[in-house]
PyMOL CGO cylinders between C-alpha atoms (Angstrom):
from pymol import cmd
from pymol.cgo import CYLINDER

trace = [
    CYLINDER, 0.00, 0.00, 0.00, 1.53, 3.32, -1.04, 0.3, 1, 1, 1, 1, 1, 1,
    CYLINDER, 1.53, 3.32, -1.04, 1.49, 6.52, 1.00, 0.3, 1, 1, 1, 1, 1, 1,
    CYLINDER, 1.49, 6.52, 1.00, -1.31, 8.82, -0.16, 0.3, 1, 1, 1, 1, 1, 1,
    CYLINDER, -1.31, 8.82, -0.16, 0.15, 11.48, -2.41, 0.3, 1, 1, 1, 1, 1, 1,
    CYLINDER, 0.15, 11.48, -2.41, 3.67, 10.02, -2.17, 0.3, 1, 1, 1, 1, 1, 1,
    CYLINDER, 3.67, 10.02, -2.17, 4.31, 7.56, -5.02, 0.3, 1, 1, 1, 1, 1, 1,
    CYLINDER, 4.31, 7.56, -5.02, 6.69, 4.74, -4.18, 0.3, 1, 1, 1, 1, 1, 1,
    CYLINDER, 6.69, 4.74, -4.18, 6.35, 5.02, -0.39, 0.3, 1, 1, 1, 1, 1, 1,
    CYLINDER, 6.35, 5.02, -0.39, 5.08, 1.88, 1.34, 0.3, 1, 1, 1, 1, 1, 1,
    CYLINDER, 5.08, 1.88, 1.34, 2.75, 2.86, 4.20, 0.3, 1, 1, 1, 1, 1, 1,
    CYLINDER, 2.75, 2.86, 4.20, 3.19, -0.53, 5.89, 0.3, 1, 1, 1, 1, 1, 1,
    CYLINDER, 3.19, -0.53, 5.89, 6.94, 0.05, 6.09, 0.3, 1, 1, 1, 1, 1, 1,
    CYLINDER, 6.94, 0.05, 6.09, 6.34, 3.42, 7.76, 0.3, 1, 1, 1, 1, 1, 1,
    CYLINDER, 6.34, 3.42, 7.76, 3.96, 1.76, 10.25, 0.3, 1, 1, 1, 1, 1, 1,
    CYLINDER, 3.96, 1.76, 10.25, 6.53, -0.92, 11.13, 0.3, 1, 1, 1, 1, 1, 1,
    CYLINDER, 6.53, -0.92, 11.13, 9.21, 1.72, 11.74, 0.3, 1, 1, 1, 1, 1, 1,
    CYLINDER, 9.21, 1.72, 11.74, 6.84, 3.86, 13.82, 0.3, 1, 1, 1, 1, 1, 1,
    CYLINDER, 6.84, 3.86, 13.82, 5.84, 0.94, 16.05, 0.3, 1, 1, 1, 1, 1, 1,
    CYLINDER, 5.84, 0.94, 16.05, 9.47, -0.12, 16.55, 0.3, 1, 1, 1, 1, 1, 1,
    CYLINDER, 9.47, -0.12, 16.55, 10.58, 3.40, 17.48, 0.3, 1, 1, 1, 1, 1, 1,
    CYLINDER, 10.58, 3.40, 17.48, 7.67, 3.99, 19.85, 0.3, 1, 1, 1, 1, 1, 1,
    CYLINDER, 7.67, 3.99, 19.85, 8.35, 0.66, 21.56, 0.3, 1, 1, 1, 1, 1, 1,
    CYLINDER, 8.35, 0.66, 21.56, 12.01, 1.66, 21.91, 0.3, 1, 1, 1, 1, 1, 1,
    CYLINDER, 12.01, 1.66, 21.91, 11.08, 5.07, 23.34, 0.3, 1, 1, 1, 1, 1, 1,
    CYLINDER, 11.08, 5.07, 23.34, 8.63, 3.58, 25.84, 0.3, 1, 1, 1, 1, 1, 1,
    CYLINDER, 8.63, 3.58, 25.84, 11.16, 0.98, 27.01, 0.3, 1, 1, 1, 1, 1, 1,
    CYLINDER, 11.16, 0.98, 27.01, 13.82, 3.64, 27.40, 0.3, 1, 1, 1, 1, 1, 1,
    CYLINDER, 13.82, 3.64, 27.40, 11.46, 5.76, 29.50, 0.3, 1, 1, 1, 1, 1, 1,
    CYLINDER, 11.46, 5.76, 29.50, 10.53, 2.84, 31.76, 0.3, 1, 1, 1, 1, 1, 1,
    CYLINDER, 10.53, 2.84, 31.76, 14.15, 1.89, 32.37, 0.3, 1, 1, 1, 1, 1, 1,
    CYLINDER, 14.15, 1.89, 32.37, 15.30, 5.42, 33.22, 0.3, 1, 1, 1, 1, 1, 1,
    CYLINDER, 15.30, 5.42, 33.22, 14.99, 7.02, 36.65, 0.3, 1, 1, 1, 1, 1, 1,
    CYLINDER, 14.99, 7.02, 36.65, 15.95, 10.43, 35.29, 0.3, 1, 1, 1, 1, 1, 1,
    CYLINDER, 15.95, 10.43, 35.29, 12.83, 12.60, 35.36, 0.3, 1, 1, 1, 1, 1, 1,
    CYLINDER, 12.83, 12.60, 35.36, 14.59, 15.27, 33.28, 0.3, 1, 1, 1, 1, 1, 1,
    CYLINDER, 14.59, 15.27, 33.28, 15.06, 13.09, 30.22, 0.3, 1, 1, 1, 1, 1, 1,
    CYLINDER, 15.06, 13.09, 30.22, 14.05, 14.79, 26.98, 0.3, 1, 1, 1, 1, 1, 1,
    CYLINDER, 14.05, 14.79, 26.98, 10.70, 13.91, 25.44, 0.3, 1, 1, 1, 1, 1, 1,
    CYLINDER, 10.70, 13.91, 25.44, 11.38, 11.53, 22.57, 0.3, 1, 1, 1, 1, 1, 1,
    CYLINDER, 11.38, 11.53, 22.57, 10.74, 12.91, 19.09, 0.3, 1, 1, 1, 1, 1, 1,
    CYLINDER, 10.74, 12.91, 19.09, 10.61, 10.92, 15.89, 0.3, 1, 1, 1, 1, 1, 1,
    CYLINDER, 10.61, 10.92, 15.89, 12.61, 12.28, 12.99, 0.3, 1, 1, 1, 1, 1, 1,
    CYLINDER, 12.61, 12.28, 12.99, 12.20, 11.72, 9.27, 0.3, 1, 1, 1, 1, 1, 1,
    CYLINDER, 12.20, 11.72, 9.27, 15.59, 11.85, 7.55, 0.3, 1, 1, 1, 1, 1, 1,
    CYLINDER, 15.59, 11.85, 7.55, 15.56, 12.39, 3.79, 0.3, 1, 1, 1, 1, 1, 1,
    CYLINDER, 15.56, 12.39, 3.79, 18.70, 11.42, 1.90, 0.3, 1, 1, 1, 1, 1, 1,
    CYLINDER, 18.70, 11.42, 1.90, 18.85, 13.23, -1.44, 0.3, 1, 1, 1, 1, 1, 1,
    CYLINDER, 18.85, 13.23, -1.44, 20.55, 12.34, -4.68, 0.3, 1, 1, 1, 1, 1, 1,
    CYLINDER, 20.55, 12.34, -4.68, 21.45, 16.02, -5.05, 0.3, 1, 1, 1, 1, 1, 1,
    CYLINDER, 21.45, 16.02, -5.05, 21.56, 18.58, -2.22, 0.3, 1, 1, 1, 1, 1, 1,
    CYLINDER, 21.56, 18.58, -2.22, 19.61, 21.75, -3.13, 0.3, 1, 1, 1, 1, 1, 1,
    CYLINDER, 19.61, 21.75, -3.13, 21.40, 25.07, -2.91, 0.3, 1, 1, 1, 1, 1, 1,
    CYLINDER, 21.40, 25.07, -2.91, 19.54, 27.29, -0.44, 0.3, 1, 1, 1, 1, 1, 1,
    CYLINDER, 19.54, 27.29, -0.44, 20.53, 30.87, 0.47, 0.3, 1, 1, 1, 1, 1, 1,
    CYLINDER, 20.53, 30.87, 0.47, 19.53, 30.52, 4.16, 0.3, 1, 1, 1, 1, 1, 1,
    CYLINDER, 19.53, 30.52, 4.16, 20.82, 27.54, 6.16, 0.3, 1, 1, 1, 1, 1, 1,
    CYLINDER, 20.82, 27.54, 6.16, 19.22, 28.80, 9.40, 0.3, 1, 1, 1, 1, 1, 1,
    CYLINDER, 19.22, 28.80, 9.40, 15.67, 29.14, 8.04, 0.3, 1, 1, 1, 1, 1, 1,
    CYLINDER, 15.67, 29.14, 8.04, 13.88, 25.77, 7.92, 0.3, 1, 1, 1, 1, 1, 1,
    CYLINDER, 13.88, 25.77, 7.92, 11.08, 25.05, 5.47, 0.3, 1, 1, 1, 1, 1, 1,
    CYLINDER, 11.08, 25.05, 5.47, 7.73, 24.65, 7.25, 0.3, 1, 1, 1, 1, 1, 1,
    CYLINDER, 7.73, 24.65, 7.25, 6.05, 21.30, 6.63, 0.3, 1, 1, 1, 1, 1, 1,
    CYLINDER, 6.05, 21.30, 6.63, 2.41, 20.99, 7.64, 0.3, 1, 1, 1, 1, 1, 1,
    CYLINDER, 2.41, 20.99, 7.64, 1.30, 17.85, 9.48, 0.3, 1, 1, 1, 1, 1, 1,
    CYLINDER, 1.30, 17.85, 9.48, -2.19, 16.74, 10.61, 0.3, 1, 1, 1, 1, 1, 1,
    CYLINDER, -2.19, 16.74, 10.61, -1.44, 15.91, 14.28, 0.3, 1, 1, 1, 1, 1, 1,
    CYLINDER, -1.44, 15.91, 14.28, 0.41, 18.71, 16.13, 0.3, 1, 1, 1, 1, 1, 1,
    CYLINDER, 0.41, 18.71, 16.13, 1.21, 19.25, 19.81, 0.3, 1, 1, 1, 1, 1, 1,
    CYLINDER, 1.21, 19.25, 19.81, 3.23, 22.25, 20.87, 0.3, 1, 1, 1, 1, 1, 1,
    CYLINDER, 3.23, 22.25, 20.87, 4.86, 24.63, 23.27, 0.3, 1, 1, 1, 1, 1, 1,
    CYLINDER, 4.86, 24.63, 23.27, 6.66, 27.67, 21.93, 0.3, 1, 1, 1, 1, 1, 1,
    CYLINDER, 6.66, 27.67, 21.93, 8.88, 30.64, 22.58, 0.3, 1, 1, 1, 1, 1, 1,
    CYLINDER, 8.88, 30.64, 22.58, 8.74, 34.12, 21.11, 0.3, 1, 1, 1, 1, 1, 1,
    CYLINDER, 8.74, 34.12, 21.11, 11.69, 36.38, 20.47, 0.3, 1, 1, 1, 1, 1, 1,
    CYLINDER, 11.69, 36.38, 20.47, 11.84, 40.16, 20.07, 0.3, 1, 1, 1, 1, 1, 1,
    CYLINDER, 11.84, 40.16, 20.07, 10.48, 42.73, 22.52, 0.3, 1, 1, 1, 1, 1, 1,
    CYLINDER, 10.48, 42.73, 22.52, 9.95, 40.64, 25.66, 0.3, 1, 1, 1, 1, 1, 1,
    CYLINDER, 9.95, 40.64, 25.66, 7.37, 42.81, 27.48, 0.3, 1, 1, 1, 1, 1, 1,
    CYLINDER, 7.37, 42.81, 27.48, 5.57, 43.87, 24.31, 0.3, 1, 1, 1, 1, 1, 1,
    CYLINDER, 5.57, 43.87, 24.31, 5.45, 40.29, 23.04, 0.3, 1, 1, 1, 1, 1, 1,
    CYLINDER, 5.45, 40.29, 23.04, 4.06, 38.96, 26.34, 0.3, 1, 1, 1, 1, 1, 1,
    CYLINDER, 4.06, 38.96, 26.34, 1.38, 41.66, 26.25, 0.3, 1, 1, 1, 1, 1, 1,
    CYLINDER, 1.38, 41.66, 26.25, 0.51, 40.80, 22.65, 0.3, 1, 1, 1, 1, 1, 1,
    CYLINDER, 0.51, 40.80, 22.65, 0.25, 37.09, 23.40, 0.3, 1, 1, 1, 1, 1, 1,
    CYLINDER, 0.25, 37.09, 23.40, -2.02, 37.81, 26.36, 0.3, 1, 1, 1, 1, 1, 1,
    CYLINDER, -2.02, 37.81, 26.36, -4.22, 40.23, 24.42, 0.3, 1, 1, 1, 1, 1, 1,
    CYLINDER, -4.22, 40.23, 24.42, -4.72, 37.84, 21.51, 0.3, 1, 1, 1, 1, 1, 1,
    CYLINDER, -4.72, 37.84, 21.51, -5.13, 34.87, 23.88, 0.3, 1, 1, 1, 1, 1, 1,
    CYLINDER, -5.13, 34.87, 23.88, -2.79, 32.76, 21.74, 0.3, 1, 1, 1, 1, 1, 1,
    CYLINDER, -2.79, 32.76, 21.74, -3.24, 29.20, 22.93, 0.3, 1, 1, 1, 1, 1, 1,
    CYLINDER, -3.24, 29.20, 22.93, -0.12, 27.11, 23.46, 0.3, 1, 1, 1, 1, 1, 1,
    CYLINDER, -0.12, 27.11, 23.46, 2.30, 29.97, 24.11, 0.3, 1, 1, 1, 1, 1, 1,
    CYLINDER, 2.30, 29.97, 24.11, 3.68, 29.09, 27.53, 0.3, 1, 1, 1, 1, 1, 1,
    CYLINDER, 3.68, 29.09, 27.53, 6.78, 31.30, 27.56, 0.3, 1, 1, 1, 1, 1, 1,
    CYLINDER, 6.78, 31.30, 27.56, 8.12, 34.38, 25.80, 0.3, 1, 1, 1, 1, 1, 1,
    CYLINDER, 8.12, 34.38, 25.80, 11.86, 35.07, 25.88, 0.3, 1, 1, 1, 1, 1, 1,
    CYLINDER, 11.86, 35.07, 25.88, 13.45, 38.25, 24.54, 0.3, 1, 1, 1, 1, 1, 1,
    CYLINDER, 13.45, 38.25, 24.54, 16.93, 38.57, 23.03, 0.3, 1, 1, 1, 1, 1, 1,
    CYLINDER, 16.93, 38.57, 23.03, 18.19, 40.32, 26.16, 0.3, 1, 1, 1, 1, 1, 1,
    CYLINDER, 18.19, 40.32, 26.16, 17.10, 37.34, 28.29, 0.3, 1, 1, 1, 1, 1, 1,
    CYLINDER, 17.10, 37.34, 28.29, 18.86, 34.94, 25.93, 0.3, 1, 1, 1, 1, 1, 1,
    CYLINDER, 18.86, 34.94, 25.93, 22.06, 36.97, 26.36, 0.3, 1, 1, 1, 1, 1, 1,
    CYLINDER, 22.06, 36.97, 26.36, 21.87, 37.07, 30.18, 0.3, 1, 1, 1, 1, 1, 1,
    CYLINDER, 21.87, 37.07, 30.18, 19.61, 34.52, 31.87, 0.3, 1, 1, 1, 1, 1, 1,
    CYLINDER, 19.61, 34.52, 31.87, 20.43, 31.81, 29.29, 0.3, 1, 1, 1, 1, 1, 1,
    CYLINDER, 20.43, 31.81, 29.29, 24.09, 32.64, 28.78, 0.3, 1, 1, 1, 1, 1, 1,
    CYLINDER, 24.09, 32.64, 28.78, 25.53, 29.39, 30.19, 0.3, 1, 1, 1, 1, 1, 1,
    CYLINDER, 25.53, 29.39, 30.19, 25.52, 26.10, 28.32, 0.3, 1, 1, 1, 1, 1, 1,
    CYLINDER, 25.52, 26.10, 28.32, 23.51, 24.44, 31.12, 0.3, 1, 1, 1, 1, 1, 1,
    CYLINDER, 23.51, 24.44, 31.12, 20.83, 27.15, 30.97, 0.3, 1, 1, 1, 1, 1, 1,
    CYLINDER, 20.83, 27.15, 30.97, 20.58, 26.79, 27.20, 0.3, 1, 1, 1, 1, 1, 1,
    CYLINDER, 20.58, 26.79, 27.20, 20.28, 23.00, 27.53, 0.3, 1, 1, 1, 1, 1, 1,
    CYLINDER, 20.28, 23.00, 27.53, 17.51, 23.27, 30.12, 0.3, 1, 1, 1, 1, 1, 1,
    CYLINDER, 17.51, 23.27, 30.12, 15.61, 25.75, 27.97, 0.3, 1, 1, 1, 1, 1, 1,
    CYLINDER, 15.61, 25.75, 27.97, 15.94, 23.44, 24.97, 0.3, 1, 1, 1, 1, 1, 1,
    CYLINDER, 15.94, 23.44, 24.97, 14.62, 20.50, 27.01, 0.3, 1, 1, 1, 1, 1, 1,
    CYLINDER, 14.62, 20.50, 27.01, 11.69, 22.46, 28.43, 0.3, 1, 1, 1, 1, 1, 1,
    CYLINDER, 11.69, 22.46, 28.43, 9.59, 22.83, 25.27, 0.3, 1, 1, 1, 1, 1, 1,
    CYLINDER, 9.59, 22.83, 25.27, 8.66, 20.81, 22.19, 0.3, 1, 1, 1, 1, 1, 1,
    CYLINDER, 8.66, 20.81, 22.19, 8.69, 23.70, 19.74, 0.3, 1, 1, 1, 1, 1, 1,
    CYLINDER, 8.69, 23.70, 19.74, 10.36, 27.10, 19.61, 0.3, 1, 1, 1, 1, 1, 1,
    CYLINDER, 10.36, 27.10, 19.61, 9.21, 29.97, 17.42, 0.3, 1, 1, 1, 1, 1, 1,
    CYLINDER, 9.21, 29.97, 17.42, 11.07, 33.18, 16.67, 0.3, 1, 1, 1, 1, 1, 1,
    CYLINDER, 11.07, 33.18, 16.67, 10.29, 36.49, 15.06, 0.3, 1, 1, 1, 1, 1, 1,
    CYLINDER, 10.29, 36.49, 15.06, 11.74, 36.07, 11.57, 0.3, 1, 1, 1, 1, 1, 1,
    CYLINDER, 11.74, 36.07, 11.57, 13.41, 39.50, 11.86, 0.3, 1, 1, 1, 1, 1, 1,
    CYLINDER, 13.41, 39.50, 11.86, 15.80, 38.26, 14.58, 0.3, 1, 1, 1, 1, 1, 1,
    CYLINDER, 15.80, 38.26, 14.58, 16.37, 34.75, 13.24, 0.3, 1, 1, 1, 1, 1, 1,
    CYLINDER, 16.37, 34.75, 13.24, 19.91, 35.49, 12.12, 0.3, 1, 1, 1, 1, 1, 1,
    CYLINDER, 19.91, 35.49, 12.12, 20.91, 36.52, 15.67, 0.3, 1, 1, 1, 1, 1, 1,
    CYLINDER, 20.91, 36.52, 15.67, 19.73, 33.32, 17.33, 0.3, 1, 1, 1, 1, 1, 1,
    CYLINDER, 19.73, 33.32, 17.33, 22.30, 30.59, 16.47, 0.3, 1, 1, 1, 1, 1, 1,
    CYLINDER, 22.30, 30.59, 16.47, 24.99, 32.08, 18.76, 0.3, 1, 1, 1, 1, 1, 1,
    CYLINDER, 24.99, 32.08, 18.76, 22.47, 32.89, 21.50, 0.3, 1, 1, 1, 1, 1, 1,
    CYLINDER, 22.47, 32.89, 21.50, 20.73, 29.52, 21.76, 0.3, 1, 1, 1, 1, 1, 1,
    CYLINDER, 20.73, 29.52, 21.76, 23.77, 27.26, 21.38, 0.3, 1, 1, 1, 1, 1, 1,
    CYLINDER, 23.77, 27.26, 21.38, 24.36, 23.83, 19.83, 0.3, 1, 1, 1, 1, 1, 1,
    CYLINDER, 24.36, 23.83, 19.83, 21.76, 21.89, 21.86, 0.3, 1, 1, 1, 1, 1, 1,
    CYLINDER, 21.76, 21.89, 21.86, 18.89, 23.29, 19.81, 0.3, 1, 1, 1, 1, 1, 1,
    CYLINDER, 18.89, 23.29, 19.81, 20.47, 22.25, 16.52, 0.3, 1, 1, 1, 1, 1, 1,
    CYLINDER, 20.47, 22.25, 16.52, 21.57, 18.81, 17.74, 0.3, 1, 1, 1, 1, 1, 1,
    CYLINDER, 21.57, 18.81, 17.74, 18.00, 18.08, 18.84, 0.3, 1, 1, 1, 1, 1, 1,
    CYLINDER, 18.00, 18.08, 18.84, 16.50, 19.64, 15.70, 0.3, 1, 1, 1, 1, 1, 1,
    CYLINDER, 16.50, 19.64, 15.70, 14.73, 22.26, 17.84, 0.3, 1, 1, 1, 1, 1, 1,
    CYLINDER, 14.73, 22.26, 17.84, 16.07, 25.40, 16.18, 0.3, 1, 1, 1, 1, 1, 1,
    CYLINDER, 16.07, 25.40, 16.18, 13.37, 28.12, 16.26, 0.3, 1, 1, 1, 1, 1, 1,
    CYLINDER, 13.37, 28.12, 16.26, 10.82, 28.15, 13.47, 0.3, 1, 1, 1, 1, 1, 1,
    CYLINDER, 10.82, 28.15, 13.47, 10.45, 31.61, 11.89, 0.3, 1, 1, 1, 1, 1, 1,
    CYLINDER, 10.45, 31.61, 11.89, 7.10, 33.38, 12.22, 0.3, 1, 1, 1, 1, 1, 1,
    CYLINDER, 7.10, 33.38, 12.22, 5.98, 36.78, 11.00, 0.3, 1, 1, 1, 1, 1, 1,
    CYLINDER, 5.98, 36.78, 11.00, 5.30, 38.75, 14.17, 0.3, 1, 1, 1, 1, 1, 1,
    CYLINDER, 5.30, 38.75, 14.17, 4.21, 42.04, 12.64, 0.3, 1, 1, 1, 1, 1, 1,
    CYLINDER, 4.21, 42.04, 12.64, 0.74, 43.51, 12.33, 0.3, 1, 1, 1, 1, 1, 1,
    CYLINDER, 0.74, 43.51, 12.33, -2.24, 42.27, 14.28, 0.3, 1, 1, 1, 1, 1, 1,
    CYLINDER, -2.24, 42.27, 14.28, -2.63, 38.61, 13.30, 0.3, 1, 1, 1, 1, 1, 1,
    CYLINDER, -2.63, 38.61, 13.30, 0.04, 36.98, 15.47, 0.3, 1, 1, 1, 1, 1, 1,
    CYLINDER, 0.04, 36.98, 15.47, -2.39, 34.23, 16.34, 0.3, 1, 1, 1, 1, 1, 1,
    CYLINDER, -2.39, 34.23, 16.34, -2.87, 33.28, 12.68, 0.3, 1, 1, 1, 1, 1, 1,
    CYLINDER, -2.87, 33.28, 12.68, 0.87, 33.12, 11.94, 0.3, 1, 1, 1, 1, 1, 1,
    CYLINDER, 0.87, 33.12, 11.94, 1.60, 31.15, 15.10, 0.3, 1, 1, 1, 1, 1, 1,
    CYLINDER, 1.60, 31.15, 15.10, -1.26, 28.75, 14.40, 0.3, 1, 1, 1, 1, 1, 1,
    CYLINDER, -1.26, 28.75, 14.40, 0.26, 27.89, 11.02, 0.3, 1, 1, 1, 1, 1, 1,
    CYLINDER, 0.26, 27.89, 11.02, 3.73, 27.42, 12.50, 0.3, 1, 1, 1, 1, 1, 1,
    CYLINDER, 3.73, 27.42, 12.50, 2.73, 25.10, 15.32, 0.3, 1, 1, 1, 1, 1, 1,
    CYLINDER, 2.73, 25.10, 15.32, 1.19, 22.64, 12.84, 0.3, 1, 1, 1, 1, 1, 1,
    CYLINDER, 1.19, 22.64, 12.84, 4.73, 21.58, 11.99, 0.3, 1, 1, 1, 1, 1, 1,
    CYLINDER, 4.73, 21.58, 11.99, 5.54, 19.57, 15.10, 0.3, 1, 1, 1, 1, 1, 1,
    CYLINDER, 5.54, 19.57, 15.10, 5.20, 16.00, 16.43, 0.3, 1, 1, 1, 1, 1, 1,
    CYLINDER, 5.20, 16.00, 16.43, 2.64, 13.56, 17.79, 0.3, 1, 1, 1, 1, 1, 1,
    CYLINDER, 2.64, 13.56, 17.79, 3.16, 10.18, 19.36, 0.3, 1, 1, 1, 1, 1, 1,
    CYLINDER, 3.16, 10.18, 19.36, 0.43, 7.67, 18.46, 0.3, 1, 1, 1, 1, 1, 1,
    CYLINDER, 0.43, 7.67, 18.46, 1.46, 5.16, 15.80, 0.3, 1, 1, 1, 1, 1, 1,
    CYLINDER, 1.46, 5.16, 15.80, -1.25, 6.14, 13.33, 0.3, 1, 1, 1, 1, 1, 1,
    CYLINDER, -1.25, 6.14, 13.33, -0.56, 9.83, 13.84, 0.3, 1, 1, 1, 1, 1, 1,
    CYLINDER, -0.56, 9.83, 13.84, 3.18, 9.28, 13.37, 0.3, 1, 1, 1, 1, 1, 1,
    CYLINDER, 3.18, 9.28, 13.37, 2.54, 7.51, 10.07, 0.3, 1, 1, 1, 1, 1, 1,
    CYLINDER, 2.54, 7.51, 10.07, 0.19, 10.25, 8.86, 0.3, 1, 1, 1, 1, 1, 1,
    CYLINDER, 0.19, 10.25, 8.86, 2.65, 12.95, 9.94, 0.3, 1, 1, 1, 1, 1, 1,
    CYLINDER, 2.65, 12.95, 9.94, 5.54, 11.27, 8.12, 0.3, 1, 1, 1, 1, 1, 1,
    CYLINDER, 5.54, 11.27, 8.12, 3.54, 10.96, 4.91, 0.3, 1, 1, 1, 1, 1, 1,
    CYLINDER, 3.54, 10.96, 4.91, 2.19, 14.51, 5.17, 0.3, 1, 1, 1, 1, 1, 1,
    CYLINDER, 2.19, 14.51, 5.17, 5.63, 15.98, 5.95, 0.3, 1, 1, 1, 1, 1, 1,
    CYLINDER, 5.63, 15.98, 5.95, 7.21, 14.13, 3.04, 0.3, 1, 1, 1, 1, 1, 1,
    CYLINDER, 7.21, 14.13, 3.04, 4.43, 15.23, 0.70, 0.3, 1, 1, 1, 1, 1, 1,
    CYLINDER, 4.43, 15.23, 0.70, 5.04, 18.86, 1.74, 0.3, 1, 1, 1, 1, 1, 1,
    CYLINDER, 5.04, 18.86, 1.74, 8.82, 18.44, 1.41, 0.3, 1, 1, 1, 1, 1, 1,
    CYLINDER, 8.82, 18.44, 1.41, 8.82, 17.04, -2.13, 0.3, 1, 1, 1, 1, 1, 1,
    CYLINDER, 8.82, 17.04, -2.13, 8.26, 20.38, -3.93, 0.3, 1, 1, 1, 1, 1, 1,
    CYLINDER, 8.26, 20.38, -3.93, 11.46, 21.68, -2.27, 0.3, 1, 1, 1, 1, 1, 1,
    CYLINDER, 11.46, 21.68, -2.27, 13.56, 18.70, -3.44, 0.3, 1, 1, 1, 1, 1, 1,
    CYLINDER, 13.56, 18.70, -3.44, 15.33, 18.74, -6.84, 0.3, 1, 1, 1, 1, 1, 1,
    CYLINDER, 15.33, 18.74, -6.84, 13.34, 16.42, -9.17, 0.3, 1, 1, 1, 1, 1, 1,
    CYLINDER, 13.34, 16.42, -9.17, 10.94, 15.82, -6.26, 0.3, 1, 1, 1, 1, 1, 1,
    CYLINDER, 10.94, 15.82, -6.26, 10.39, 12.06, -5.67, 0.3, 1, 1, 1, 1, 1, 1,
    CYLINDER, 10.39, 12.06, -5.67, 13.01, 11.16, -8.28, 0.3, 1, 1, 1, 1, 1, 1,
    CYLINDER, 13.01, 11.16, -8.28, 15.52, 13.17, -6.25, 0.3, 1, 1, 1, 1, 1, 1,
    CYLINDER, 15.52, 13.17, -6.25, 15.01, 11.10, -3.08, 0.3, 1, 1, 1, 1, 1, 1,
    CYLINDER, 15.01, 11.10, -3.08, 17.74, 8.53, -2.50, 0.3, 1, 1, 1, 1, 1, 1,
    CYLINDER, 17.74, 8.53, -2.50, 16.49, 7.07, 0.80, 0.3, 1, 1, 1, 1, 1, 1,
    CYLINDER, 16.49, 7.07, 0.80, 14.19, 7.72, 3.74, 0.3, 1, 1, 1, 1, 1, 1,
    CYLINDER, 14.19, 7.72, 3.74, 14.85, 6.87, 7.39, 0.3, 1, 1, 1, 1, 1, 1,
    CYLINDER, 14.85, 6.87, 7.39, 12.95, 7.24, 10.67, 0.3, 1, 1, 1, 1, 1, 1,
    CYLINDER, 12.95, 7.24, 10.67, 14.66, 7.49, 14.06, 0.3, 1, 1, 1, 1, 1, 1,
    CYLINDER, 14.66, 7.49, 14.06, 14.55, 8.95, 17.55, 0.3, 1, 1, 1, 1, 1, 1,
    CYLINDER, 14.55, 8.95, 17.55, 17.36, 11.17, 18.82, 0.3, 1, 1, 1, 1, 1, 1,
    CYLINDER, 17.36, 11.17, 18.82, 19.55, 8.22, 19.87, 0.3, 1, 1, 1, 1, 1, 1,
    CYLINDER, 19.55, 8.22, 19.87, 18.13, 5.18, 18.06, 0.3, 1, 1, 1, 1, 1, 1,
    CYLINDER, 18.13, 5.18, 18.06, 19.42, 3.59, 14.89, 0.3, 1, 1, 1, 1, 1, 1,
    CYLINDER, 19.42, 3.59, 14.89, 17.92, 4.96, 11.68, 0.3, 1, 1, 1, 1, 1, 1,
    CYLINDER, 17.92, 4.96, 11.68, 15.29, 2.58, 10.31, 0.3, 1, 1, 1, 1, 1, 1,
    CYLINDER, 15.29, 2.58, 10.31, 15.03, 2.62, 6.50, 0.3, 1, 1, 1, 1, 1, 1,
    CYLINDER, 15.03, 2.62, 6.50, 11.52, 3.05, 5.08, 0.3, 1, 1, 1, 1, 1, 1,
    CYLINDER, 11.52, 3.05, 5.08, 12.52, 3.64, 1.44, 0.3, 1, 1, 1, 1, 1, 1,
    CYLINDER, 12.52, 3.64, 1.44, 15.55, 3.02, -0.74, 0.3, 1, 1, 1, 1, 1, 1,
    CYLINDER, 15.55, 3.02, -0.74, 15.75, 4.12, -4.37, 0.3, 1, 1, 1, 1, 1, 1,
    CYLINDER, 15.75, 4.12, -4.37, 16.67, 1.44, -6.85, 0.3, 1, 1, 1, 1, 1, 1,
    CYLINDER, 16.67, 1.44, -6.85, 20.30, 1.77, -7.96, 0.3, 1, 1, 1, 1, 1, 1,
    CYLINDER, 20.30, 1.77, -7.96, 20.77, 3.13, -11.46, 0.3, 1, 1, 1, 1, 1, 1,
    CYLINDER, 20.77, 3.13, -11.46, 22.14, 0.29, -13.62, 0.3, 1, 1, 1, 1, 1, 1,
    CYLINDER, 22.14, 0.29, -13.62, 25.44, 0.80, -15.39, 0.3, 1, 1, 1, 1, 1, 1,
    CYLINDER, 25.44, 0.80, -15.39, 24.94, 1.53, -19.07, 0.3, 1, 1, 1, 1, 1, 1,
    CYLINDER, 24.94, 1.53, -19.07, 27.38, -0.01, -21.52, 0.3, 1, 1, 1, 1, 1, 1,
    CYLINDER, 27.38, -0.01, -21.52, 27.38, 1.57, -24.94, 0.3, 1, 1, 1, 1, 1, 1,
    CYLINDER, 27.38, 1.57, -24.94, 28.64, -0.59, -27.78, 0.3, 1, 1, 1, 1, 1, 1,
    CYLINDER, 28.64, -0.59, -27.78, 29.58, 1.16, -31.00, 0.3, 1, 1, 1, 1, 1, 1,
    CYLINDER, 29.58, 1.16, -31.00, 28.50, -0.61, -34.15, 0.3, 1, 1, 1, 1, 1, 1,
]
cmd.load_cgo(trace, "trace")
């Protein structure tokens, strides 16, 4: 059975990988006594035949998925942003951190790590995105939690944030499968030659092995014989 809208993807293979990874994550949680362990996320890794040339390495492409859960963090203008969030009653926003706070309160590596571990999703005003890599540290990038850019100008913050938070993770097997297929479907237009540009697909948690869910057939060697 193929993934809806994704030719060549076997849905049953995605389901098997999702079940295996969720079982692994549950077992890991049961065996650990550390209450501060990170929530497990499931990643979809896309190996490409040709890497696209993009002008901005720090600005991820938003991929919409059908089953989101989220917490988030704002960026510029701490007091003004908190007031805006409160006025618009933006659901899901549990903390707003300004650039000045990132420079002072979250200056140490340990503080950055704790902040990274505290939320599932981080959002940032797209106008300050370029300033964030040095301020948030390596933990965010290692855990694939670098802030997602949102347009925080004008009145409709709620609308922009609502779109952004649809690009996160959910943890039931069926939802994982649907999210993987939906994310891949959204990613294909950004890939050179789309599906034909995909070399392989893998699913994994932060510290598990990568489970293959698709492998492109190797291109056979062509031997030309002159008459």
